[in-house]
Legacy VTK file of the C-alpha trace (Angstrom):
# vtk DataFile Version 3.0
C-alpha trace
ASCII
DATASET POLYDATA
POINTS 270 float
-32.207 -16.715 14.275
-32.662 -16.371 18.026
-29.573 -16.437 20.193
-29.337 -18.931 23.024
-28.358 -17.658 26.463
-24.905 -19.136 25.913
-24.524 -17.311 22.609
-25.686 -14.042 24.140
-22.933 -14.392 26.712
-20.305 -15.544 24.194
-20.928 -12.624 21.828
-21.892 -10.035 24.445
-18.891 -7.784 23.773
-19.887 -7.600 20.124
-23.572 -7.113 20.800
-23.029 -4.085 23.042
-21.089 -2.326 20.273
-23.451 0.042 18.467
-21.568 -0.661 15.219
-22.329 -4.383 15.547
-25.259 -5.097 17.861
-27.471 -8.183 17.664
-28.172 -7.526 13.989
-24.487 -7.468 13.114
-23.784 -10.574 15.167
-26.541 -12.421 13.312
-24.875 -11.410 10.053
-21.606 -12.886 11.335
-23.334 -16.106 12.377
-24.855 -16.445 8.902
-21.687 -15.520 6.996
-19.290 -17.735 5.051
-15.574 -16.890 4.824
-12.873 -18.875 3.019
-9.258 -18.668 4.175
-6.707 -19.860 1.632
-3.612 -20.852 3.599
-3.484 -22.171 7.163
-0.067 -20.676 7.840
1.233 -17.459 9.355
-1.592 -15.218 8.112
-4.400 -17.743 8.002
-3.746 -18.975 11.553
-4.579 -15.773 13.480
-7.313 -14.841 11.002
-8.997 -18.214 11.505
-8.775 -17.963 15.285
-10.446 -14.560 15.416
-13.097 -15.347 12.824
-14.035 -18.472 14.759
-14.106 -16.523 18.013
-16.268 -13.861 16.330
-18.872 -16.477 15.465
-18.572 -16.471 11.672
-20.987 -19.295 10.916
-19.062 -21.155 8.211
-15.322 -20.902 7.719
-13.514 -22.744 4.957
-9.789 -23.316 5.218
-7.676 -24.596 2.323
-4.087 -25.810 2.628
-2.177 -28.834 1.318
0.613 -28.896 3.922
1.162 -30.741 7.193
2.294 -29.052 10.404
6.095 -28.746 10.579
8.231 -27.707 13.541
9.399 -24.545 11.746
5.746 -23.429 11.444
5.205 -23.051 15.170
7.215 -19.829 15.445
4.299 -17.925 13.867
1.402 -20.269 12.967
-0.334 -20.002 16.323
-3.315 -22.173 15.448
-1.058 -25.260 15.547
0.726 -26.860 18.520
3.656 -29.213 19.038
1.247 -32.144 19.394
-0.006 -31.389 15.858
3.333 -32.063 14.130
2.732 -34.138 11.000
-1.020 -33.508 11.022
-2.653 -31.801 8.001
-2.795 -28.090 8.779
-6.471 -27.889 7.890
-7.328 -30.574 10.465
-5.173 -28.973 13.149
-6.826 -25.627 12.403
-10.327 -27.093 12.478
-9.769 -28.720 15.873
-8.453 -25.496 17.413
-11.249 -23.396 15.897
-13.935 -25.723 17.205
-12.273 -25.788 20.628
-12.671 -22.001 20.662
-16.193 -21.995 19.277
-18.189 -25.193 18.652
-20.928 -23.104 16.981
-18.720 -22.599 13.924
-18.846 -24.999 10.988
-15.333 -25.493 9.585
-14.989 -26.834 6.058
-11.523 -28.213 5.341
-9.859 -28.525 1.936
-6.624 -30.502 2.204
-5.449 -29.677 -1.303
-3.293 -27.343 -3.327
-5.337 -24.441 -4.654
-4.936 -24.377 -8.431
-6.570 -22.952 -11.524
-8.515 -26.201 -11.758
-10.239 -26.045 -8.375
-10.227 -22.458 -7.118
-13.499 -21.465 -8.796
-15.303 -24.311 -7.037
-13.612 -23.488 -3.734
-14.627 -19.826 -3.645
-18.108 -20.028 -5.198
-20.091 -20.605 -1.986
-18.277 -18.042 0.198
-19.068 -14.385 0.897
-15.501 -13.186 1.475
-12.061 -14.639 0.707
-8.846 -14.176 2.681
-5.539 -14.631 0.869
-3.234 -16.112 3.504
-0.719 -17.528 1.036
3.009 -16.888 0.989
3.917 -16.841 -2.705
3.237 -14.669 -5.730
1.734 -17.332 -8.037
-0.973 -18.108 -5.470
-1.700 -14.428 -4.852
-2.210 -13.682 -8.531
-4.358 -16.789 -8.910
-6.571 -15.767 -5.977
-6.890 -12.219 -7.293
-7.803 -13.325 -10.801
-10.297 -15.951 -9.615
-12.013 -13.522 -7.246
-12.185 -10.767 -9.863
-13.647 -13.156 -12.446
-16.166 -14.536 -9.945
-16.878 -11.102 -8.449
-15.908 -12.302 -4.961
-14.651 -9.735 -2.419
-11.286 -10.618 -0.955
-8.448 -9.327 1.221
-4.838 -9.733 0.113
-1.973 -9.710 2.596
1.738 -10.428 2.568
4.557 -10.482 5.121
8.343 -10.673 4.995
11.039 -9.941 7.576
9.583 -7.107 9.720
7.153 -5.780 7.105
3.579 -6.512 6.133
0.888 -5.190 3.815
-2.769 -5.702 3.002
-5.546 -4.419 0.742
-9.176 -5.309 0.065
-11.012 -5.562 -3.239
-14.773 -5.410 -3.751
-16.684 -6.116 -6.975
-19.091 -3.674 -8.568
-16.841 -0.745 -7.697
-14.201 1.077 -9.741
-11.415 -0.277 -7.540
-7.902 -1.467 -8.395
-7.310 -5.184 -8.006
-4.036 -6.773 -6.930
-2.990 -7.139 -10.567
-3.687 -3.452 -11.243
-1.052 -2.639 -8.635
1.550 -5.390 -9.107
0.874 -6.360 -12.782
2.384 -9.874 -12.805
4.453 -12.221 -10.662
8.172 -11.415 -10.502
10.526 -13.741 -12.387
11.407 -16.974 -10.626
14.200 -16.467 -8.043
13.914 -12.658 -8.340
12.763 -12.380 -4.710
14.430 -13.942 -1.651
13.387 -17.373 -0.515
11.903 -17.687 2.939
15.206 -19.074 4.216
17.039 -16.005 2.977
14.449 -13.472 4.111
12.820 -14.824 7.278
9.868 -13.271 9.072
9.312 -12.159 12.645
6.555 -14.356 14.059
4.372 -11.636 15.549
4.167 -9.879 12.154
1.928 -12.710 10.976
-0.332 -12.044 13.959
-0.587 -8.316 13.262
-1.431 -8.642 9.576
-3.557 -11.793 9.899
-5.699 -10.103 12.553
-6.144 -7.083 10.294
-7.390 -9.434 7.569
-9.915 -10.883 10.012
-11.056 -7.343 10.832
-11.571 -6.589 7.148
-13.794 -9.663 6.867
-15.775 -8.765 9.993
-16.315 -5.157 8.882
-17.406 -6.316 5.432
-19.902 -8.797 6.862
-21.329 -6.425 9.467
-21.314 -3.477 7.067
-19.496 -1.051 9.321
-16.384 1.081 9.146
-14.044 1.770 6.263
-12.420 -1.068 4.342
-8.951 -0.995 2.788
-10.338 -0.550 -0.707
-8.355 1.614 -3.086
-5.540 1.625 -0.536
-2.575 -0.474 0.554
-1.819 -0.525 4.275
1.824 -1.209 5.070
3.414 -1.855 8.445
7.092 -1.564 9.355
7.461 -3.264 12.729
11.036 -2.151 13.306
9.951 1.495 13.270
6.344 1.020 14.460
5.116 2.720 11.313
1.734 2.111 9.723
1.340 3.826 6.366
-1.794 3.911 4.216
-0.943 4.327 0.545
-3.720 5.584 -1.708
-3.753 3.473 -4.857
-4.484 4.697 -8.380
-7.928 4.008 -9.751
-8.653 0.739 -11.499
-6.327 0.268 -14.449
-8.608 0.183 -17.462
-5.849 -1.749 -19.251
-5.519 -4.323 -16.448
-5.125 -7.818 -17.860
-7.914 -9.199 -15.668
-10.245 -6.376 -14.552
-9.679 -3.910 -17.407
-12.129 -2.969 -20.120
-10.619 -5.488 -22.526
-9.064 -8.201 -20.344
-6.398 -10.372 -21.936
-6.578 -12.943 -19.138
-9.853 -14.785 -19.451
-8.709 -18.148 -18.081
-6.967 -18.792 -14.790
-3.202 -19.339 -14.844
-0.948 -21.472 -12.646
2.342 -19.614 -12.576
5.529 -21.504 -11.753
6.209 -21.640 -8.031
9.536 -20.377 -6.715
11.554 -22.971 -4.823
11.775 -22.333 -1.070
14.522 -23.716 1.141
12.305 -24.108 4.197
8.836 -25.491 4.685
6.145 -22.900 5.407
LINES 1 271
270 0 1 2 3 4 5 6 7 8 9 10 11 12 13 14 15 16 17 18 19 20 21 22 23 24 25 26 27 28 29 30 31 32 33 34 35 36 37 38 39 40 41 42 43 44 45 46 47 48 49 50 51 52 53 54 55 56 57 58 59 60 61 62 63 64 65 66 67 68 69 70 71 72 73 74 75 76 77 78 79 80 81 82 83 84 85 86 87 88 89 90 91 92 93 94 95 96 97 98 99 100 101 102 103 104 105 106 107 108 109 110 111 112 113 114 115 116 117 118 119 120 121 122 123 124 125 126 127 128 129 130 131 132 133 134 135 136 137 138 139 140 141 142 143 144 145 146 147 148 149 150 151 152 153 154 155 156 157 158 159 160 161 162 163 164 165 166 167 168 169 170 171 172 173 174 175 176 177 178 179 180 181 182 183 184 185 186 187 188 189 190 191 192 193 194 195 196 197 198 199 200 201 202 203 204 205 206 207 208 209 210 211 212 213 214 215 216 217 218 219 220 221 222 223 224 225 226 227 228 229 230 231 232 233 234 235 236 237 238 239 240 241 242 243 244 245 246 247 248 249 250 251 252 253 254 255 256 257 258 259 260 261 262 263 264 265 266 267 268 269
């Protein structure tokens, strides 16, 4: 592809980076990234991926914009209250960058549809806020050999890790095994989250996607990055190698079909 003068100006700060350049920007413009969840994590990730010129961005979420979302879900505005989050996100992303094609999926992501959702994308971002969805995304991506970035936030803490196929890397299930029992973890009403934490971790997810697409830098593979905002402490935890007994990525997987785990009840809308 040949850049227009407008595109050369729009992406000029990328193009002058030796780690990106025109070649890397073309890779971004041809790339396809799916974001599952248009909430706290998905919102900043979507904004920066659109601004970066990722050519096709899918965004999947079944919810509508609620007033309690606006404390952290910066892709939505007060005027968007009641609107499907995917439509609000698409409008904001195209306002930032009309070059980007935004595919919207106003649906719950389940074991029935996730394989179809992820099949045409190069990289998947897990922007969900519950354990059943995170295990479902992990298992679907491992089975389909789709690279993805997991992230999670609560209170003043966040974490993320990236998994790539064709490498001897631990998946999310290697590390966390299975979802905790229902009601074993605090609900969002009990725990809360500082709004800017979503921005920090969501932007790091966007960076993982950009680095993967461009082919530069070091990804968070085989490692879990944690952030404690109260103490301004980033900590990179080296993970054990892939668990050969892992139920989904092990040598003899016991999970060969996708599972919809029971969702924990939350007292507040996300």
